[in-house]
PyMOL Python script that loads the backbone (N, CA, C, O; Angstrom):
from pymol import cmd

cmd.read_pdbstr("""\
ATOM      1  N   ALA A   1      86.864 -81.276 -26.455  1.00  0.00           N
ATOM      2  CA  ALA A   1      88.100 -81.430 -25.655  1.00  0.00           C
ATOM      3  C   ALA A   1      88.435 -83.222 -26.229  1.00  0.00           C
ATOM      4  O   ALA A   1      89.372 -83.270 -27.027  1.00  0.00           O
ATOM      5  N   MET A   2      87.912 -84.326 -25.967  1.00  0.00           N
ATOM      6  CA  MET A   2      87.639 -84.915 -25.146  1.00  0.00           C
ATOM      7  C   MET A   2      87.337 -85.938 -26.466  1.00  0.00           C
ATOM      8  O   MET A   2      87.946 -87.008 -26.495  1.00  0.00           O
ATOM      9  N   LYS A   3      86.376 -85.593 -27.577  1.00  0.00           N
ATOM     10  CA  LYS A   3      86.484 -85.917 -28.735  1.00  0.00           C
ATOM     11  C   LYS A   3      86.834 -85.269 -30.248  1.00  0.00           C
ATOM     12  O   LYS A   3      86.352 -85.514 -31.354  1.00  0.00           O
ATOM     13  N   ASN A   4      87.872 -84.345 -29.817  1.00  0.00           N
ATOM     14  CA  ASN A   4      88.883 -83.408 -30.754  1.00  0.00           C
ATOM     15  C   ASN A   4      90.452 -83.728 -29.617  1.00  0.00           C
ATOM     16  O   ASN A   4      91.402 -82.948 -29.685  1.00  0.00           O
ATOM     17  N   GLY A   5      90.478 -85.034 -28.585  1.00  0.00           N
ATOM     18  CA  GLY A   5      92.173 -84.952 -27.607  1.00  0.00           C
ATOM     19  C   GLY A   5      92.447 -84.678 -28.167  1.00  0.00           C
ATOM     20  O   GLY A   5      92.975 -85.175 -29.162  1.00  0.00           O
ATOM     21  N   ASP A   6      92.080 -82.848 -27.597  1.00  0.00           N
ATOM     22  CA  ASP A   6      93.002 -82.100 -27.162  1.00  0.00           C
ATOM     23  C   ASP A   6      93.282 -81.728 -25.832  1.00  0.00           C
ATOM     24  O   ASP A   6      92.745 -80.855 -25.151  1.00  0.00           O
ATOM     25  N   LEU A   7      94.769 -82.999 -25.378  1.00  0.00           N
ATOM     26  CA  LEU A   7      94.854 -83.187 -24.152  1.00  0.00           C
ATOM     27  C   LEU A   7      95.178 -81.264 -23.722  1.00  0.00           C
ATOM     28  O   LEU A   7      94.246 -80.507 -23.449  1.00  0.00           O
ATOM     29  N   SER A   8      95.577 -81.143 -23.732  1.00  0.00           N
ATOM     30  CA  SER A   8      95.816 -79.719 -23.560  1.00  0.00           C
ATOM     31  C   SER A   8      94.673 -78.904 -22.843  1.00  0.00           C
ATOM     32  O   SER A   8      94.946 -78.527 -21.704  1.00  0.00           O
ATOM     33  N   GLU A   9      93.532 -78.602 -23.303  1.00  0.00           N
ATOM     34  CA  GLU A   9      92.508 -78.441 -23.539  1.00  0.00           C
ATOM     35  C   GLU A   9      91.699 -79.359 -22.677  1.00  0.00           C
ATOM     36  O   GLU A   9      90.620 -78.805 -22.467  1.00  0.00           O
ATOM     37  N   ILE A  10      91.775 -80.846 -21.925  1.00  0.00           N
ATOM     38  CA  ILE A  10      91.123 -81.586 -21.029  1.00  0.00           C
ATOM     39  C   ILE A  10      91.902 -81.729 -20.272  1.00  0.00           C
ATOM     40  O   ILE A  10      91.376 -82.021 -19.197  1.00  0.00           O
ATOM     41  N   SER A  11      92.987 -81.684 -20.216  1.00  0.00           N
ATOM     42  CA  SER A  11      93.890 -80.638 -18.288  1.00  0.00           C
ATOM     43  C   SER A  11      93.805 -79.670 -17.908  1.00  0.00           C
ATOM     44  O   SER A  11      94.364 -79.261 -16.890  1.00  0.00           O
ATOM     45  N   ALA A  12      92.999 -78.979 -18.712  1.00  0.00           N
ATOM     46  CA  ALA A  12      92.836 -77.393 -18.142  1.00  0.00           C
ATOM     47  C   ALA A  12      91.343 -77.807 -17.482  1.00  0.00           C
ATOM     48  O   ALA A  12      91.156 -77.483 -16.309  1.00  0.00           O
ATOM     49  N   LYS A  13      90.479 -78.381 -18.071  1.00  0.00           N
ATOM     50  CA  LYS A  13      88.794 -78.678 -17.069  1.00  0.00           C
ATOM     51  C   LYS A  13      88.995 -78.940 -16.627  1.00  0.00           C
ATOM     52  O   LYS A  13      88.227 -78.661 -15.705  1.00  0.00           O
ATOM     53  N   MET A  14      90.317 -80.028 -16.022  1.00  0.00           N
ATOM     54  CA  MET A  14      90.426 -81.159 -14.846  1.00  0.00           C
ATOM     55  C   MET A  14      89.830 -80.014 -13.471  1.00  0.00           C
ATOM     56  O   MET A  14      89.728 -78.826 -13.167  1.00  0.00           O
ATOM     57  N   TYR A  15      89.545 -81.514 -12.954  1.00  0.00           N
ATOM     58  CA  TYR A  15      88.912 -80.617 -11.722  1.00  0.00           C
ATOM     59  C   TYR A  15      88.715 -81.560 -10.382  1.00  0.00           C
ATOM     60  O   TYR A  15      88.152 -82.643 -10.540  1.00  0.00           O
ATOM     61  N   ASN A  16      89.194 -81.150  -8.980  1.00  0.00           N
ATOM     62  CA  ASN A  16      88.247 -82.343  -7.977  1.00  0.00           C
ATOM     63  C   ASN A  16      88.131 -80.944  -6.515  1.00  0.00           C
ATOM     64  O   ASN A  16      88.593 -79.940  -5.973  1.00  0.00           O
ATOM     65  N   LYS A  17      87.238 -81.863  -6.575  1.00  0.00           N
ATOM     66  CA  LYS A  17      86.532 -80.962  -5.941  1.00  0.00           C
ATOM     67  C   LYS A  17      86.631 -80.481  -4.067  1.00  0.00           C
ATOM     68  O   LYS A  17      86.089 -79.623  -3.371  1.00  0.00           O
ATOM     69  N   PHE A  18      87.435 -81.364  -3.883  1.00  0.00           N
ATOM     70  CA  PHE A  18      88.298 -82.221  -2.594  1.00  0.00           C
ATOM     71  C   PHE A  18      88.893 -81.081  -2.176  1.00  0.00           C
ATOM     72  O   PHE A  18      88.933 -80.580  -1.052  1.00  0.00           O
ATOM     73  N   GLU A  19      89.305 -80.762  -3.103  1.00  0.00           N
ATOM     74  CA  GLU A  19      91.453 -80.137  -3.610  1.00  0.00           C
ATOM     75  C   GLU A  19      90.420 -78.396  -3.185  1.00  0.00           C
ATOM     76  O   GLU A  19      91.340 -77.646  -2.858  1.00  0.00           O
ATOM     77  N   LEU A  20      88.990 -77.503  -3.062  1.00  0.00           N
ATOM     78  CA  LEU A  20      88.461 -76.679  -2.046  1.00  0.00           C
ATOM     79  C   LEU A  20      88.468 -77.148  -0.196  1.00  0.00           C
ATOM     80  O   LEU A  20      88.167 -76.310   0.655  1.00  0.00           O
ATOM     81  N   ILE A  21      88.736 -78.138   0.052  1.00  0.00           N
ATOM     82  CA  ILE A  21      88.739 -77.899   1.467  1.00  0.00           C
ATOM     83  C   ILE A  21      90.167 -78.923   1.863  1.00  0.00           C
ATOM     84  O   ILE A  21      90.587 -79.397   2.918  1.00  0.00           O
ATOM     85  N   THR A  22      90.638 -78.972   0.421  1.00  0.00           N
ATOM     86  CA  THR A  22      91.848 -79.745   0.920  1.00  0.00           C
ATOM     87  C   THR A  22      93.183 -78.511   1.832  1.00  0.00           C
ATOM     88  O   THR A  22      93.549 -77.442   1.342  1.00  0.00           O
ATOM     89  N   PRO A  23      93.653 -79.064   3.149  1.00  0.00           N
ATOM     90  CA  PRO A  23      94.590 -77.651   3.498  1.00  0.00           C
ATOM     91  C   PRO A  23      95.638 -77.615   3.095  1.00  0.00           C
ATOM     92  O   PRO A  23      96.434 -78.489   3.441  1.00  0.00           O
ATOM     93  N   GLU A  24      96.091 -76.403   2.056  1.00  0.00           N
ATOM     94  CA  GLU A  24      97.237 -76.379   1.639  1.00  0.00           C
ATOM     95  C   GLU A  24      98.111 -76.827   2.363  1.00  0.00           C
ATOM     96  O   GLU A  24      98.738 -77.243   1.389  1.00  0.00           O
ATOM     97  N   GLU A  25      98.875 -77.195   3.387  1.00  0.00           N
ATOM     98  CA  GLU A  25     100.506 -78.053   3.682  1.00  0.00           C
ATOM     99  C   GLU A  25     100.155 -79.605   4.067  1.00  0.00           C
ATOM    100  O   GLU A  25     100.805 -80.306   4.842  1.00  0.00           O
ATOM    101  N   THR A  26      98.516 -80.128   3.065  1.00  0.00           N
ATOM    102  CA  THR A  26      98.567 -81.417   2.989  1.00  0.00           C
ATOM    103  C   THR A  26      99.526 -82.715   1.271  1.00  0.00           C
ATOM    104  O   THR A  26      99.330 -82.666   0.057  1.00  0.00           O
ATOM    105  N   GLY A  27     100.125 -83.304   1.817  1.00  0.00           N
ATOM    106  CA  GLY A  27     101.149 -83.790   0.708  1.00  0.00           C
ATOM    107  C   GLY A  27     101.007 -83.222  -0.829  1.00  0.00           C
ATOM    108  O   GLY A  27     101.692 -82.648  -1.676  1.00  0.00           O
ATOM    109  N   SER A  28      99.009 -84.016  -0.559  1.00  0.00           N
ATOM    110  CA  SER A  28      99.038 -83.916  -2.196  1.00  0.00           C
ATOM    111  C   SER A  28      98.303 -82.940  -3.541  1.00  0.00           C
ATOM    112  O   SER A  28      97.840 -83.099  -4.670  1.00  0.00           O
ATOM    113  N   THR A  29      98.652 -81.523  -2.218  1.00  0.00           N
ATOM    114  CA  THR A  29      98.078 -80.515  -2.635  1.00  0.00           C
ATOM    115  C   THR A  29      99.760 -80.105  -3.316  1.00  0.00           C
ATOM    116  O   THR A  29      99.845 -79.711  -4.479  1.00  0.00           O
ATOM    117  N   ALA A  30     101.029 -80.261  -2.425  1.00  0.00           N
ATOM    118  CA  ALA A  30     102.279 -79.845  -2.079  1.00  0.00           C
ATOM    119  C   ALA A  30     102.526 -80.426  -3.703  1.00  0.00           C
ATOM    120  O   ALA A  30     103.179 -79.799  -4.537  1.00  0.00           O
ATOM    121  N   LEU A  31     101.928 -81.620  -3.932  1.00  0.00           N
ATOM    122  CA  LEU A  31     102.115 -82.862  -4.831  1.00  0.00           C
ATOM    123  C   LEU A  31     101.675 -82.057  -6.104  1.00  0.00           C
ATOM    124  O   LEU A  31     102.397 -82.068  -7.101  1.00  0.00           O
ATOM    125  N   VAL A  32     100.446 -81.331  -6.076  1.00  0.00           N
ATOM    126  CA  VAL A  32      99.896 -81.457  -7.194  1.00  0.00           C
ATOM    127  C   VAL A  32     100.923 -80.233  -7.957  1.00  0.00           C
ATOM    128  O   VAL A  32     101.196 -80.384  -9.147  1.00  0.00           O
ATOM    129  N   ARG A  33     101.580 -78.767  -7.030  1.00  0.00           N
ATOM    130  CA  ARG A  33     101.874 -77.700  -6.987  1.00  0.00           C
ATOM    131  C   ARG A  33     103.429 -78.262  -8.223  1.00  0.00           C
ATOM    132  O   ARG A  33     104.001 -77.625  -9.108  1.00  0.00           O
ATOM    133  N   THR A  34     103.688 -80.014  -7.586  1.00  0.00           N
ATOM    134  CA  THR A  34     105.096 -80.340  -7.559  1.00  0.00           C
ATOM    135  C   THR A  34     105.318 -80.872  -9.301  1.00  0.00           C
ATOM    136  O   THR A  34     106.399 -80.721  -9.871  1.00  0.00           O
ATOM    137  N   MET A  35     104.376 -81.356  -9.824  1.00  0.00           N
ATOM    138  CA  MET A  35     104.007 -81.939 -10.735  1.00  0.00           C
ATOM    139  C   MET A  35     104.090 -80.516 -11.831  1.00  0.00           C
ATOM    140  O   MET A  35     104.828 -80.057 -12.703  1.00  0.00           O
ATOM    141  N   LEU A  36     102.818 -80.203 -11.132  1.00  0.00           N
ATOM    142  CA  LEU A  36     103.008 -78.698 -12.666  1.00  0.00           C
ATOM    143  C   LEU A  36     104.675 -78.130 -12.699  1.00  0.00           C
ATOM    144  O   LEU A  36     105.298 -78.163 -13.760  1.00  0.00           O
ATOM    145  N   SER A  37     105.246 -77.663 -11.545  1.00  0.00           N
ATOM    146  CA  SER A  37     106.495 -77.467 -11.727  1.00  0.00           C
ATOM    147  C   SER A  37     107.630 -78.682 -12.644  1.00  0.00           C
ATOM    148  O   SER A  37     108.754 -78.434 -13.080  1.00  0.00           O
ATOM    149  N   LEU A  38     107.035 -79.707 -12.704  1.00  0.00           N
ATOM    150  CA  LEU A  38     108.118 -80.919 -13.175  1.00  0.00           C
ATOM    151  C   LEU A  38     107.814 -80.704 -14.783  1.00  0.00           C
ATOM    152  O   LEU A  38     108.478 -81.256 -15.661  1.00  0.00           O
ATOM    153  N   GLY A  39     106.526 -79.669 -15.070  1.00  0.00           N
ATOM    154  CA  GLY A  39     106.162 -80.283 -16.702  1.00  0.00           C
ATOM    155  C   GLY A  39     104.865 -80.439 -16.789  1.00  0.00           C
ATOM    156  O   GLY A  39     104.293 -80.192 -17.851  1.00  0.00           O
ATOM    157  N   ALA A  40     104.289 -80.808 -15.852  1.00  0.00           N
ATOM    158  CA  ALA A  40     103.064 -81.597 -16.613  1.00  0.00           C
ATOM    159  C   ALA A  40     102.094 -80.459 -17.272  1.00  0.00           C
ATOM    160  O   ALA A  40     102.126 -79.334 -16.773  1.00  0.00           O
ATOM    161  N   ILE A  41     101.586 -80.614 -17.925  1.00  0.00           N
ATOM    162  CA  ILE A  41      99.891 -79.794 -18.372  1.00  0.00           C
ATOM    163  C   ILE A  41      98.903 -80.266 -17.041  1.00  0.00           C
ATOM    164  O   ILE A  41      98.329 -79.491 -16.276  1.00  0.00           O
ATOM    165  N   GLY A  42      98.896 -80.754 -17.027  1.00  0.00           N
ATOM    166  CA  GLY A  42      97.259 -80.369 -15.782  1.00  0.00           C
ATOM    167  C   GLY A  42      98.160 -81.414 -14.809  1.00  0.00           C
ATOM    168  O   GLY A  42      99.188 -82.049 -15.043  1.00  0.00           O
ATOM    169  N   ALA A  43      97.029 -81.266 -13.225  1.00  0.00           N
ATOM    170  CA  ALA A  43      97.553 -82.132 -12.421  1.00  0.00           C
ATOM    171  C   ALA A  43      96.658 -82.430 -11.107  1.00  0.00           C
ATOM    172  O   ALA A  43      96.162 -81.501 -10.470  1.00  0.00           O
ATOM    173  N   ARG A  44      96.508 -83.604 -10.791  1.00  0.00           N
ATOM    174  CA  ARG A  44      95.209 -82.962 -10.220  1.00  0.00           C
ATOM    175  C   ARG A  44      94.985 -84.295  -8.597  1.00  0.00           C
ATOM    176  O   ARG A  44      95.135 -85.510  -8.727  1.00  0.00           O
ATOM    177  N   MET A  45      94.678 -83.710  -7.467  1.00  0.00           N
ATOM    178  CA  MET A  45      94.718 -85.200  -6.670  1.00  0.00           C
ATOM    179  C   MET A  45      92.917 -86.309  -6.728  1.00  0.00           C
ATOM    180  O   MET A  45      91.912 -85.844  -6.190  1.00  0.00           O
ATOM    181  N   SER A  46      92.895 -87.502  -7.349  1.00  0.00           N
ATOM    182  CA  SER A  46      92.583 -88.293  -7.290  1.00  0.00           C
ATOM    183  C   SER A  46      91.625 -88.797  -5.923  1.00  0.00           C
ATOM    184  O   SER A  46      92.026 -89.459  -4.966  1.00  0.00           O
ATOM    185  N   GLY A  47      90.371 -88.314  -6.136  1.00  0.00           N
ATOM    186  CA  GLY A  47      89.427 -88.930  -4.839  1.00  0.00           C
ATOM    187  C   GLY A  47      89.720 -88.214  -3.888  1.00  0.00           C
ATOM    188  O   GLY A  47      90.212 -87.093  -4.018  1.00  0.00           O
ATOM    189  N   SER A  48      89.395 -88.894  -2.534  1.00  0.00           N
ATOM    190  CA  SER A  48      89.957 -87.283  -1.756  1.00  0.00           C
ATOM    191  C   SER A  48      91.828 -87.517  -1.447  1.00  0.00           C
ATOM    192  O   SER A  48      92.730 -87.380  -0.621  1.00  0.00           O
ATOM    193  N   GLY A  49      91.627 -87.782  -2.264  1.00  0.00           N
ATOM    194  CA  GLY A  49      93.779 -87.458  -1.766  1.00  0.00           C
ATOM    195  C   GLY A  49      95.122 -88.419  -1.475  1.00  0.00           C
ATOM    196  O   GLY A  49      96.311 -88.421  -1.156  1.00  0.00           O
ATOM    197  N   ALA A  50      93.886 -89.289  -1.869  1.00  0.00           N
ATOM    198  CA  ALA A  50      95.254 -90.681  -1.439  1.00  0.00           C
ATOM    199  C   ALA A  50      96.185 -90.758  -2.690  1.00  0.00           C
ATOM    200  O   ALA A  50      97.133 -91.466  -2.352  1.00  0.00           O
ATOM    201  N   SER A  51      96.329 -90.387  -3.867  1.00  0.00           N
ATOM    202  CA  SER A  51      96.956 -90.226  -4.970  1.00  0.00           C
ATOM    203  C   SER A  51      96.637 -89.158  -5.783  1.00  0.00           C
ATOM    204  O   SER A  51      95.482 -88.846  -6.073  1.00  0.00           O
ATOM    205  N   VAL A  52      97.726 -88.536  -6.193  1.00  0.00           N
ATOM    206  CA  VAL A  52      97.926 -87.679  -7.044  1.00  0.00           C
ATOM    207  C   VAL A  52      98.490 -87.971  -8.794  1.00  0.00           C
ATOM    208  O   VAL A  52      99.269 -88.869  -9.115  1.00  0.00           O
ATOM    209  N   PHE A  53      97.879 -86.985  -9.725  1.00  0.00           N
ATOM    210  CA  PHE A  53      98.074 -87.771 -11.078  1.00  0.00           C
ATOM    211  C   PHE A  53      98.770 -86.895 -11.565  1.00  0.00           C
ATOM    212  O   PHE A  53      98.869 -85.832 -10.951  1.00  0.00           O
ATOM    213  N   GLY A  54      99.373 -87.058 -12.659  1.00  0.00           N
ATOM    214  CA  GLY A  54      99.918 -85.685 -13.771  1.00  0.00           C
ATOM    215  C   GLY A  54      99.574 -86.159 -15.142  1.00  0.00           C
ATOM    216  O   GLY A  54      99.653 -87.289 -15.624  1.00  0.00           O
ATOM    217  N   VAL A  55      99.171 -85.023 -15.662  1.00  0.00           N
ATOM    218  CA  VAL A  55      98.860 -85.156 -17.261  1.00  0.00           C
ATOM    219  C   VAL A  55     100.267 -84.989 -18.307  1.00  0.00           C
ATOM    220  O   VAL A  55     101.076 -84.349 -17.636  1.00  0.00           O
ATOM    221  N   PHE A  56     100.751 -85.239 -19.382  1.00  0.00           N
ATOM    222  CA  PHE A  56     102.651 -84.644 -19.676  1.00  0.00           C
ATOM    223  C   PHE A  56     102.222 -85.315 -20.995  1.00  0.00           C
ATOM    224  O   PHE A  56     102.045 -86.481 -21.348  1.00  0.00           O
ATOM    225  N   ALA A  57     102.117 -84.001 -21.633  1.00  0.00           N
ATOM    226  CA  ALA A  57     102.392 -83.707 -23.578  1.00  0.00           C
ATOM    227  C   ALA A  57     103.347 -85.080 -23.753  1.00  0.00           C
ATOM    228  O   ALA A  57     102.895 -85.969 -24.474  1.00  0.00           O
ATOM    229  N   ASP A  58     104.582 -85.265 -23.150  1.00  0.00           N
ATOM    230  CA  ASP A  58     105.561 -85.801 -23.995  1.00  0.00           C
ATOM    231  C   ASP A  58     106.279 -86.816 -22.763  1.00  0.00           C
ATOM    232  O   ASP A  58     106.722 -86.456 -21.672  1.00  0.00           O
ATOM    233  N   GLU A  59     106.221 -88.286 -23.384  1.00  0.00           N
ATOM    234  CA  GLU A  59     106.844 -89.024 -23.010  1.00  0.00           C
ATOM    235  C   GLU A  59     107.846 -88.750 -22.434  1.00  0.00           C
ATOM    236  O   GLU A  59     108.097 -89.348 -21.387  1.00  0.00           O
ATOM    237  N   LYS A  60     109.158 -87.284 -23.177  1.00  0.00           N
ATOM    238  CA  LYS A  60     110.411 -87.431 -21.694  1.00  0.00           C
ATOM    239  C   LYS A  60     110.470 -86.843 -21.001  1.00  0.00           C
ATOM    240  O   LYS A  60     111.285 -87.046 -20.101  1.00  0.00           O
ATOM    241  N   VAL A  61     109.517 -85.592 -20.996  1.00  0.00           N
ATOM    242  CA  VAL A  61     108.829 -84.380 -19.819  1.00  0.00           C
ATOM    243  C   VAL A  61     108.489 -86.032 -18.254  1.00  0.00           C
ATOM    244  O   VAL A  61     108.718 -86.163 -17.052  1.00  0.00           O
ATOM    245  N   ALA A  62     107.860 -86.876 -19.376  1.00  0.00           N
ATOM    246  CA  ALA A  62     107.113 -87.566 -18.007  1.00  0.00           C
ATOM    247  C   ALA A  62     108.210 -88.571 -17.360  1.00  0.00           C
ATOM    248  O   ALA A  62     108.020 -88.949 -16.204  1.00  0.00           O
ATOM    249  N   LYS A  63     109.540 -89.087 -18.188  1.00  0.00           N
ATOM    250  CA  LYS A  63     110.462 -89.407 -17.158  1.00  0.00           C
ATOM    251  C   LYS A  63     111.367 -88.677 -16.600  1.00  0.00           C
ATOM    252  O   LYS A  63     112.175 -89.075 -15.761  1.00  0.00           O
ATOM    253  N   THR A  64     111.279 -87.646 -17.010  1.00  0.00           N
ATOM    254  CA  THR A  64     112.314 -86.920 -16.043  1.00  0.00           C
ATOM    255  C   THR A  64     111.738 -86.527 -14.822  1.00  0.00           C
ATOM    256  O   THR A  64     112.216 -86.353 -13.701  1.00  0.00           O
ATOM    257  N   ALA A  65     110.664 -86.431 -15.262  1.00  0.00           N
ATOM    258  CA  ALA A  65     109.606 -85.526 -13.454  1.00  0.00           C
ATOM    259  C   ALA A  65     109.368 -87.099 -12.842  1.00  0.00           C
ATOM    260  O   ALA A  65     109.083 -87.024 -11.646  1.00  0.00           O
ATOM    261  N   PHE A  66     109.406 -88.427 -13.312  1.00  0.00           N
ATOM    262  CA  PHE A  66     108.592 -89.480 -12.513  1.00  0.00           C
ATOM    263  C   PHE A  66     110.342 -90.039 -11.935  1.00  0.00           C
ATOM    264  O   PHE A  66     110.529 -90.857 -11.035  1.00  0.00           O
ATOM    265  N   ASP A  67     111.524 -89.281 -12.802  1.00  0.00           N
ATOM    266  CA  ASP A  67     113.296 -89.112 -11.905  1.00  0.00           C
ATOM    267  C   ASP A  67     113.692 -88.532 -10.863  1.00  0.00           C
ATOM    268  O   ASP A  67     114.628 -88.787 -10.106  1.00  0.00           O
ATOM    269  N   ALA A  68     112.731 -87.527 -10.862  1.00  0.00           N
ATOM    270  CA  ALA A  68     112.813 -86.751 -10.102  1.00  0.00           C
ATOM    271  C   ALA A  68     112.274 -86.703  -8.858  1.00  0.00           C
ATOM    272  O   ALA A  68     112.858 -86.135  -7.935  1.00  0.00           O
ATOM    273  N   LEU A  69     110.690 -87.507  -8.667  1.00  0.00           N
ATOM    274  CA  LEU A  69     109.749 -87.366  -6.988  1.00  0.00           C
ATOM    275  C   LEU A  69     110.536 -88.617  -7.079  1.00  0.00           C
ATOM    276  O   LEU A  69     110.932 -89.454  -7.890  1.00  0.00           O
ATOM    277  N   PRO A  70     110.559 -88.245  -5.572  1.00  0.00           N
ATOM    278  CA  PRO A  70     111.332 -88.762  -4.298  1.00  0.00           C
ATOM    279  C   PRO A  70     110.716 -90.873  -5.332  1.00  0.00           C
ATOM    280  O   PRO A  70     109.786 -91.315  -6.007  1.00  0.00           O
ATOM    281  N   ASP A  71     112.836 -91.657  -4.370  1.00  0.00           N
ATOM    282  CA  ASP A  71     112.789 -93.101  -4.961  1.00  0.00           C
ATOM    283  C   ASP A  71     111.559 -94.045  -3.541  1.00  0.00           C
ATOM    284  O   ASP A  71     111.385 -95.262  -3.607  1.00  0.00           O
ATOM    285  N   ASP A  72     110.876 -93.158  -2.407  1.00  0.00           N
ATOM    286  CA  ASP A  72     110.504 -94.422  -1.653  1.00  0.00           C
ATOM    287  C   ASP A  72     109.019 -93.905  -2.300  1.00  0.00           C
ATOM    288  O   ASP A  72     108.121 -94.740  -2.187  1.00  0.00           O
ATOM    289  N   MET A  73     108.708 -92.820  -2.865  1.00  0.00           N
ATOM    290  CA  MET A  73     107.612 -92.581  -3.170  1.00  0.00           C
ATOM    291  C   MET A  73     107.060 -93.840  -4.194  1.00  0.00           C
ATOM    292  O   MET A  73     107.830 -94.276  -5.049  1.00  0.00           O
ATOM    293  N   GLN A  74     105.848 -94.326  -4.070  1.00  0.00           N
ATOM    294  CA  GLN A  74     105.190 -95.258  -5.431  1.00  0.00           C
ATOM    295  C   GLN A  74     104.580 -94.137  -6.400  1.00  0.00           C
ATOM    296  O   GLN A  74     103.886 -93.186  -6.039  1.00  0.00           O
ATOM    297  N   LYS A  75     105.006 -94.466  -7.786  1.00  0.00           N
ATOM    298  CA  LYS A  75     105.283 -94.641  -8.209  1.00  0.00           C
ATOM    299  C   LYS A  75     104.944 -94.706  -9.927  1.00  0.00           C
ATOM    300  O   LYS A  75     105.801 -95.557 -10.160  1.00  0.00           O
ATOM    301  N   PHE A  76     104.367 -94.452 -11.208  1.00  0.00           N
ATOM    302  CA  PHE A  76     103.813 -95.306 -12.335  1.00  0.00           C
ATOM    303  C   PHE A  76     104.366 -94.290 -13.386  1.00  0.00           C
ATOM    304  O   PHE A  76     104.772 -93.157 -13.127  1.00  0.00           O
ATOM    305  N   ILE A  77     104.333 -94.669 -14.169  1.00  0.00           N
ATOM    306  CA  ILE A  77     104.039 -93.721 -15.446  1.00  0.00           C
ATOM    307  C   ILE A  77     103.013 -94.866 -16.097  1.00  0.00           C
ATOM    308  O   ILE A  77     103.245 -96.075 -16.098  1.00  0.00           O
ATOM    309  N   CYS A  78     101.929 -94.277 -16.603  1.00  0.00           N
ATOM    310  CA  CYS A  78     100.667 -94.940 -17.467  1.00  0.00           C
ATOM    311  C   CYS A  78     100.912 -94.445 -18.852  1.00  0.00           C
ATOM    312  O   CYS A  78     101.371 -93.373 -19.248  1.00  0.00           O
ATOM    313  N   GLU A  79     100.375 -95.786 -19.658  1.00  0.00           N
ATOM    314  CA  GLU A  79     100.485 -94.376 -21.427  1.00  0.00           C
ATOM    315  C   GLU A  79      98.407 -94.594 -21.334  1.00  0.00           C
ATOM    316  O   GLU A  79      97.563 -95.101 -20.596  1.00  0.00           O
ATOM    317  N   PRO A  80      98.501 -93.771 -22.704  1.00  0.00           N
ATOM    318  CA  PRO A  80      97.441 -93.996 -22.515  1.00  0.00           C
ATOM    319  C   PRO A  80      96.803 -94.952 -23.915  1.00  0.00           C
ATOM    320  O   PRO A  80      97.561 -95.584 -24.652  1.00  0.00           O
ATOM    321  N   ILE A  81      95.864 -94.926 -24.032  1.00  0.00           N
ATOM    322  CA  ILE A  81      94.849 -96.088 -24.815  1.00  0.00           C
ATOM    323  C   ILE A  81      93.780 -95.887 -25.872  1.00  0.00           C
ATOM    324  O   ILE A  81      92.729 -95.353 -25.516  1.00  0.00           O
ATOM    325  N   SER A  82      93.917 -96.208 -26.962  1.00  0.00           N
ATOM    326  CA  SER A  82      93.266 -95.327 -27.811  1.00  0.00           C
ATOM    327  C   SER A  82      91.936 -96.869 -27.512  1.00  0.00           C
ATOM    328  O   SER A  82      92.167 -98.060 -27.306  1.00  0.00           O
ATOM    329  N   ALA A  83      90.191 -95.874 -27.654  1.00  0.00           N
ATOM    330  CA  ALA A  83      89.431 -96.652 -27.748  1.00  0.00           C
ATOM    331  C   ALA A  83      88.053 -96.627 -29.091  1.00  0.00           C
ATOM    332  O   ALA A  83      87.404 -95.630 -29.407  1.00  0.00           O
ATOM    333  N   GLU A  84      87.959 -97.570 -29.486  1.00  0.00           N
ATOM    334  CA  GLU A  84      86.574 -97.295 -30.773  1.00  0.00           C
ATOM    335  C   GLU A  84      85.657 -96.864 -30.240  1.00  0.00           C
ATOM    336  O   GLU A  84      85.622 -97.006 -29.018  1.00  0.00           O
ATOM    337  N   TYR A  85      84.618 -96.216 -30.867  1.00  0.00           N
ATOM    338  CA  TYR A  85      83.997 -95.666 -30.889  1.00  0.00           C
ATOM    339  C   TYR A  85      82.670 -97.026 -30.570  1.00  0.00           C
ATOM    340  O   TYR A  85      82.934 -98.000 -31.274  1.00  0.00           O
ATOM    341  N   PRO A  86      81.489 -97.233 -29.770  1.00  0.00           N
ATOM    342  CA  PRO A  86      80.792 -95.755 -28.391  1.00  0.00           C
ATOM    343  C   PRO A  86      82.329 -96.453 -27.385  1.00  0.00           C
ATOM    344  O   PRO A  86      82.738 -97.524 -26.938  1.00  0.00           O
ATOM    345  N   CYS A  87      82.880 -94.429 -27.486  1.00  0.00           N
ATOM    346  CA  CYS A  87      83.454 -94.295 -26.196  1.00  0.00           C
ATOM    347  C   CYS A  87      82.234 -93.612 -24.938  1.00  0.00           C
ATOM    348  O   CYS A  87      81.007 -93.531 -24.981  1.00  0.00           O
ATOM    349  N   PHE A  88      83.156 -93.237 -23.968  1.00  0.00           N
ATOM    350  CA  PHE A  88      82.211 -92.709 -23.231  1.00  0.00           C
ATOM    351  C   PHE A  88      81.421 -91.571 -22.722  1.00  0.00           C
ATOM    352  O   PHE A  88      80.635 -91.496 -21.778  1.00  0.00           O
ATOM    353  N   PHE A  89      81.868 -90.623 -23.668  1.00  0.00           N
ATOM    354  CA  PHE A  89      81.212 -89.032 -24.253  1.00  0.00           C
ATOM    355  C   PHE A  89      80.350 -89.179 -25.714  1.00  0.00           C
ATOM    356  O   PHE A  89      79.845 -88.185 -26.236  1.00  0.00           O
TER     357      PHE A  89
END
""", "prot")
cmd.dss("prot")
cmd.show_as("cartoon", "prot")
cmd.util.cbc("prot")
cmd.orient("prot")
């Protein structure tokens, strides 16, 4: 999926084993669900849950999700970069 640049397939294969032991009522778990409901094609906790990220196929959808999240939340929109061979896969 990474070699082919297939964002949907990459997002479908993302996982974080800490999510298996994270209580449903945590903010991280709720935020993953929120990101997906706002149009992310994938969303996961990062590390042990200190942050959450969403993957969006469309910049406009990402900006709409950004605006929908609470103003007091620290949030960022990051843009992908391309790398020339060799890469990390």
